[in-house]
N, C-alpha and C positions, 0 to 999 in steps of 0.2 A: 328320168330326172336329169336335168342338165348339170354340168359341173359346178356352176355358180351356186345353185340351190343345194348341191351335195356338200360343198365347202361350208356354206352357211349352216346346214344341219349339223355337220361335224363340230364346228366351232361352238354352236349353241348347246351341244351335248356335254361340254365340259362343265363340271360343277363350278359354282362360284366359290372362290376361296373365302372362308368366313372366320378363320382363326382357329377352328377346331378340326378342320377336315384337310389339313395340309397333305397328308400321305395320299388320300383318295384323290385330291385335286391334282397332285403331281402325277399320279398314275394315269389319270384321264388325259392330262396335257400330253404326256409322252406317247400314249396310245394314239391320240388324235394326230399329233405331229408325225408320228411314224406312219400311220395309215395314209396320210396326205403326202408322204415322202418329203417332209419339211424338217425332219429331225437331224439333218446333217450337221448343223452348227452346234447341236448339243452333243454329238458324238465325236466331232473332229475339232481340233484347235484351228484358229485362223492362221492362214498361211502368212508368210512374210509379205510385205507390200510388193506389188508388182513393179518391175522395172522394164525398161525398153527391150531388154534381152529376154524377158519372160516368154516362155513357149505358149502356143495356143492351148495346150492342155492345162498349163498352170493358170491361164486366164479363164478357161472354162471352169476349172475347179474353184477359183476365187469367186467367180460369178455365182456358182451353185451355193457356195458357203454364204455369200452375202445375201442372196435371196432367202435361203433357209433362216439365217439369223434375223433378218428384217421381219419375215412372216412369223417366226417363232415368238419374237418380242411382242408383236401386235396381238397375236392370239393369246399369249399369256396375260398381257395387260387387259385384254377384253374381259377376262374372267376374274379380275381382281377389282373389288370395289375401290373407289377413289380414296376412301379413308385409309385403307391398307396400303394402296399404291403410293400414297403420299409419304408414308413412313419408310419407304424403301428408296435408297439413293438411286438417282437416274443412272442407267447403265446402257451401254451400246452393244454389249455382247450377251446373247440369250443364255449361254451356259453360266456366266457370272451372275446374271440376274436371277436365275433359278437357284444358284447357290446362296445368294443373299437372302432370298425368301426362305430357303431352308434354314438358314442360321437364325432368322427371326422366330421361326416356329419350333425350334428345338427346345427353347425355354418353356413354351406352352406345353409341350409334351411332358416335360419333367413335372410341371405343376399338375397336369392331368393324371399322370402316373401316381403321384403322391396322394392326390385326392381320392382316386379309386382305391388305392391300397389302404388308406386310412378307413375308408368306408367298409372295406372287407374285414379288416382287423377288428373294428369296433361294432360290427353288426351283432345284434342280439335278437334271438327268436322271441316273438311275443305270442303267448299261448293261443290267441284267437286267430293267428295266421295259419294258412295251409302250409304244412311242413314241407311238402314237395315243392311248392312255389318258392318258399324261402330258400331251400337248397339250390334250386334252379337259379335264383337271383344271385346267390354267392358264386355259383359256377359261371354265370354270365360275367360277373366282375373279373374273375380269373381269366376268362377269354379276352376281355377288353385289355387287361394288363399284358397278356401275351402279344396282342396286336401292337402294344407300345414297347415291345422288347423286354418285358419283365415276365419271365416264365416261372410259374410256381408248380412244383411237383404235385401230383394228385394226392400224395400222402399229406402234404401241407394243407390242402383244401379240406381233406377229411378231418384233420385235427382242428382246423378253424371252425368247421361246422360243429364238431363235437363240443368244443369249449364254448360255443355261443348258445348251446341249448341249455335249458334249465336242468338242474340235477334231478 
C-alpha cells in the first residue's frame, strides 16, 4: 500500500461527528493524527512569528507546526458534516478548533446524562419482561452514565433495581 492510500484509509477511518459521539470522534481524530505524526500542533503551542534572526531550528520547528496545524484542521473538518461545521466559528489553529468543538458538545453530554439518569430512576419492571434482561438494561444505563463521567456505586444500582420491582 502506498503512502497516499494509507493516508486516505486513515482519514476515512475517523468517525463522522454526529452530535452524540464527540468523545469517540475526538479519540479517533487524535489517534489518526498521532499515527500519521500530524498531532504536533495539538500538543505544542504555536511559536512566536519568525524574524530575520530566527535560527534554522526555529524555522524547521515552525514549518513542522504549520504543516501539522494545516493537516489537522483539514482532517478534522473532513469528518464533520457541513451542518455542524457551519455552527463552529472559523479557526486557523487546530488546537483551538478542537476546543471549540468540545465546548459545543459539553452541553449535549449534560443533556444525555440527564436523559439516561431519568430513564434509570423511573424504570419499572413489567411482569411480562425477562427479569435478567431488565436488570442488564439497568446495568447498561449505569455503564453509559459512567462513560459520561457520572459513576454510580453498585449499591445504588442494587437499590434502584429493588425499588423498581413490584412488591
